[in-house]
MILUMLUM-240490 format. One record per atom (N, C-alpha, C, O): y, z, x. Coordinates in steps of 0.1 Angstrom, whole numbers, plus 5000, padded with zeros to 4 digits. Each point is the difference from the previous one (the first is absolute). Example, Ala and Ser with C-alpha at 12.3 -4.5 7.8 and 13.67 -1.06 7.14 Angstrom:
BEGIN
494350785132 501250004991 501250005009 500050075010 501149864986 501150005009 501150084992 501150015005 
# end
This chain:
BEGIN
459542967111 500849954989 501550045003 500250125001 500749784999 501450045001 500550054987 499749954989 501150165012 500650054988 500949904993 500749925006 499250084980 500849904993 501550054999 500350114995 500649815010 501450045001 500849904991 501350025000 498149894993 500749904992 500850074988 499450094994 501849865003 500750054989 500449884991 500349905005 499650134982 500349894990 501549984999 500850095003 499649794992 501449984997 500350044986 499150004991 502150055006 500350044987 499949884990 500349885004 499250144984 499749894991 500850024987 499650084991 501649865007 500850014988 499249964988 500250064989 498949855012 499249954989 499150124994 499850014988 499750075021 499250114996 500850104992 499550064990 501749975014 500950094993 500349944986 500150074990 500149805009 500249934988 498850024990 500250024988 498649975017 498850024992 500150144994 499650024988 500750085020 500050144995 501250034991 500150114995 500949805004 501150034991 499649994986 500850034991 498049925006 499549994986 499650144995 499750014988 500250095021 499650134996 501250105001 500949985009 499150114981 501250095000 500150085013 501250015005 497750045001 500150085012 499549915012 499850065011 500149814987 499549925011 500849995012 499550035011 501849944988 500850005013 500150135007 500050015012 500050104980 500050145007 498750025007 500050065011 498949894984 498750025006 500049925013 499550065011 500949824989 500149925013 500950075010 499650005012 501550054984 500950075009 499450125006 500150025012 499250064980 499450125005 498849975010 499950075010 499449824988 499049965010 500649955012 499450025011 501749914988 500749945012 500750105009 500049995012 500550124981 500850105007 499550144996 500650064991 498349995014 499450124996 500950125003 500850005009 499250104982 500850125002 499250135004 500650114999 498249875004 499250115004 499150064989 499250095002 501149864986 499250054988 499249884995 500549894998 498250135000 499149894995 500549944987 500350084991 499649795008 500349934988 498749974993 499149945006 500750104982 498849974992 500449944987 500850054992 498649835005 500549934989 498749944992 499149955007 501050054980 499049934992 500749884994 501050014992 498549875010 500749884997 499249924990 498949965002 501850014987 499449914989 500649865002 501249984999 497949935004 500549865003 500649944988 499650014989 501549915014 500749934990 499249884995 499249945008 500950024980 499349884995 500449875008 501149995004 497949934998 500349875007 500550025013 500849915005 498950195002 500450035014 498949985010 498950004996 501549985016 499049985011 499850135007 500850045008 498250044988 499850135006 499849995015 500450095008 499049804997 499749995014 501349995008 500250065011 500849864984 501349995006 500750135000 500750045009 499250044980 500650134999 499550105009 500750085006 497949924996 499450095010 500449965014 500350095008 499849784994 500449965014 501450045003 500450035011 500549974978 501450045002 500150155004 500850045008 498350044986 500050145004 499550025014 500650085008 498349854995 499550015014 501149955010 500150075011 500649834986 501049945009 501150105002 500650015011 499850074979 501150105001 499650105011 500950055007 497849994993 499650095011 499849935013 500450065010 499149824990 499849935013 501349965007 500049965011 501150044981 501349975006 500550125009 501049985007 498450134991 500350125008 499449995014 499049925001 501650145009 499449995013 498650055002 499249955008 500450144983 498650065001 499550034986 500850014990 497950015008 499450034987 499049904996 500349885000 498650174996 498949904995 499950014985 500450094994 498949815001 499849984986 498649974997 499349925007 500150144982 498749974995 500249944986 500750074991 498749825006 500149944986 498549994996 499249935006 500550144982 498650004995 500049934987 500850034991 498349875008 499949924988 498549994995 499150045008 500649924980 498650014995 499049905007 498950045002 501549845002 499049915005 500649915011 501350005003 497949925003 500449915012 501049894995 500949975008 499049994980 500949904995 501450055000 501049945003 499150194993 501350074999 500650025015 501249995002 497950045007 500450015014 500649875005 501150005006 498349884990 500549875004 501449984994 500949945006 499350114982 501349984993 501150075008 501149955002 498650175001 501050085008 500249945014 501249995005 497849975001 500149945013 500849885000 500849975009 499149954981 500849874998 501550044998 500849915003 499550214993 501450044997 500650065013 501250024999 498150005012 500650055012 499649915012 499450045009 501049834990 499549905010 500650045014 499349975010 501950084991 500550045013 499350115007 499749995012 499950114980 499250115006 498649955004 499550045010 499949874982 498749945003 500149925013 499150025009 501949904992 500149915012 500450095013 499649965011 501050154987 500350095011 498850085005 500150065010 498849944982 498850075004 500050144998 499350085007 501649974984 500150154998 499350044986 500250114996 499049804998 499350034988 498550015003 499549925007 500050194988 498550025001 499450004986 500650054991 498349885008 499349994987 498750085000 499249995009 500750094980 498850094999 499549974986 500450064990 498549865009 499449974987 498550025001 499449995011 500050034977 498650035000 499149875004 498950025005 501749864993 499249885003 500149955014 499649895003 501150185006 500249955014 498850015008 499849935009 499350164988 498950035008 500350115010 501250025003 497850065001 500350125008 500649985013 500950085005 498749815002 500649985014 501549974999 500850065007 499649844985 501449974999 500850124994 501150025005 498450054985 500750114994 500250115011 501150065000 497949975008 500150105010 501049965011 500850085005 499349794998 500949955010 501550024995 500950045007 499349934980 501350024994 500350154999 501250035002 497950054995 500250144999 500450065014 501050085000 498449875011 500450055013 501449955004 500850075006 499549814989 501449955003 501150084993 501050035006 498750014982 500950094993 500150145007 501150055002 497750005002 500050135006 500850005013 500650105003 499449795004 500749995013 501549964999 500749975009 499750024978 501449964998 500349855001 501249965001 497849964997 500249855001 500549944987 500249885000 500050194990 500449944987 501050104993 499750125000 501349824994 500950094992 499849994986 500450084992 498849815003 499749994986 498549984998 499449915007 500050174985 498649994997 499949964985 500550064991 498849835007 499749954987 498550014997 499249965009 500450094980 498650014998 499650054986 500850034992 497949985006 499450054988 499850155001 500650065009 498650004982 499950144998 500050085013 500850105002 498449875007 499850085013 501250005009 500150085009 500849824989 501249995009 500950124999 500850025009 499050064980 500950114998 499850115011 500850095002 498049905005 499850105011 500449945013 499850075010 500849824991 500449945013 500850095008 501050064995 498749965018 500750105009 501349945005 500149985013 500949994979 501249935004 500950105007 500350114994 500149875019 500950095006 501450004994 500449904995 500250225004 501350014994 500049934986 500949924997 498250124995 499949944986 501250044992 500450124999 500349784995 501250024993 499949974985 500750064992 498349855004 499949964986 498649964997 499349935008 500250124980 498749954995 500449954986 500650064992 499049815006 500249944987 498749964994 499149945007 500650104981 498849974993 500349924987 500950034992 498449865007 500249914988 498950014991 498849995004 501550024983 499150004989 498950115001 498849985001 501750154999 499150115002 499150024988 499050085001 501249854988 499050014989 498849915002 499150014992 500949915018 498849915003 498950085005 500150085009 498749914985 498850075004 499649985015 499350085006 501249814999 499649965014 500650105010 499550015011 501550074985 500750095009 499350145000 500450095007 498649924984 499250135000 498749985006 499249914996 500450185013 498749995007 498950064990 500250114996 498849815001 499050044991 499050105006 499150054992 501049985020 499150105007 500750135002 501250015002 498050104998 500650135003 500750005014 499549955009 501750114991 500650094990 500949934990 500950064995 498949815003 500749934989 501550005002 500850024991 499649955021 501550005003 500649874995 499449904998 501950114999 500849894995 501149975010 500650105006 499749784997 501049965010 501450064997 500750045008 499649964979 501350064995 500150155004 501050055005 497950024993 500050155003 500050025015 500750105004 498649825004 500150025014 501449975005 500550075009 500149834986 501449965004 500950124996 500950035008 498950034981 500950114996 499850125009 501050075004 497849965000 499750115010 500649975013 500650095006 499349794999 500649965013 501550024999 500750045010 499949924979 501550014998 500350155001 501050045006 498250044987 500350154999 499950065014 500850095004 498149875004 499750075012 500949955012 500450075009 500049804990 500849945011 501449984997 500849985009 499650024978 501449984997 500449854999 501149974999 497949945001 500349865000 500349964985 499750074991 501149825008 500349954987 498849944992 499149965007 501050054980 498949954992 500549924988 500950054993 498649835005 500349924988 498849954994 499249935006 500550104981 498949964993 500549914988 500750054992 498849825008 500549914990 498849954992 498950005005 501449954983 499049944991 500649934989 501250024997 498149894997 500549934988 500150104988 500949994992 498250105007 500050104990 499750145006 499050015007 501950084992 499950135007 498850084996 499650014988 499850055022 498850094997 500550134996 501150045002 498050044991 500350134996 500350095012 500850094998 498649895013 500250095012 501449985005 500750105002 499749775000 501449985005 501150044990 501150045003 498649954984 500950044990 500250155001 501150054998 497850025004 500150155002 500850035012 500750105000 499249835011 500850025011 501550004997 500850085004 499649824988 501449984996 500450124991 501150065002 498149984988 500350114991 500150135007 500850094996 498549935015 500050125007 501250005010 500350115006 500349784997 501049995009 499649975015 500850005009 497949984993 499549985013 500349865005 500249985012 499949934979 500449865003 501149954990 500150064989 500649845015 501149954992 499549874993 499349925006 501150064982 499649884992 500949895004 501250015000 498249875002 500849885003 499549904990 498949955000 502050014990 499649914989 501049884999 501150015005 498549894989 500949884998 501250044992 499950084991 501249865012 501250034992 499949934987 499249914998 501650134992 499949944987 500449855001 499449924992 501550055016 500449865002 498949915005 499849894996 499450175014 498849935005 499049984990 499449894999 500350214993 499049994989 500549904989 499249924996 502150085001 500449914990 500049855005 499749914992 500550075021 500049865005 498649955001 499849885001 499250215000 498649955003 499150024988 498949944999 501550134991 499150034988 499949874992 500949924999 498050074993 499849894991 501150004989 500450114996 500049785000 501049994989 499449964987 500749984990 
# end
């Protein structure tokens, strides 16, 4: 497997999406130009927003760098398809690996080996994708951590959000956890200072709220 060397083009539209959040542009900047300190953010999605496009914009900020891999973890295969549709250039370049529970063991193992050998810069998948052995891992993004599908019902009852947090702590990679409604765990991260809160601006809320 040839190492994935593809880099994304800068996407002004992605930055515009994150301008709806008070700390959104700063988050994109930190992912695009790391300073050696891990960025950890808890993101509350704005009303009437496309979370898949927003996740794709974060991934693209990292993929525009010369190196660095990204893992995006979502609750189900339909969500994987939504994010994949938001990164058509990466998909067409062959640098995206899919790891979902419904792929079957043979295809999933083949994708796993491709990731292990450096053949993909972006991994999209369901719960188990959080363990993907991405070389030079730069960002883990988890969407809707309150969804029960991200928690393994078998011992030791691990949760994709918690595994992502541990990987960020151990490797220093960036971490963004987003959801329509913030979980108590990620709210505690913000209150303790371990992660930064990213919320919609008042103007964005006013423009999207029911009248």
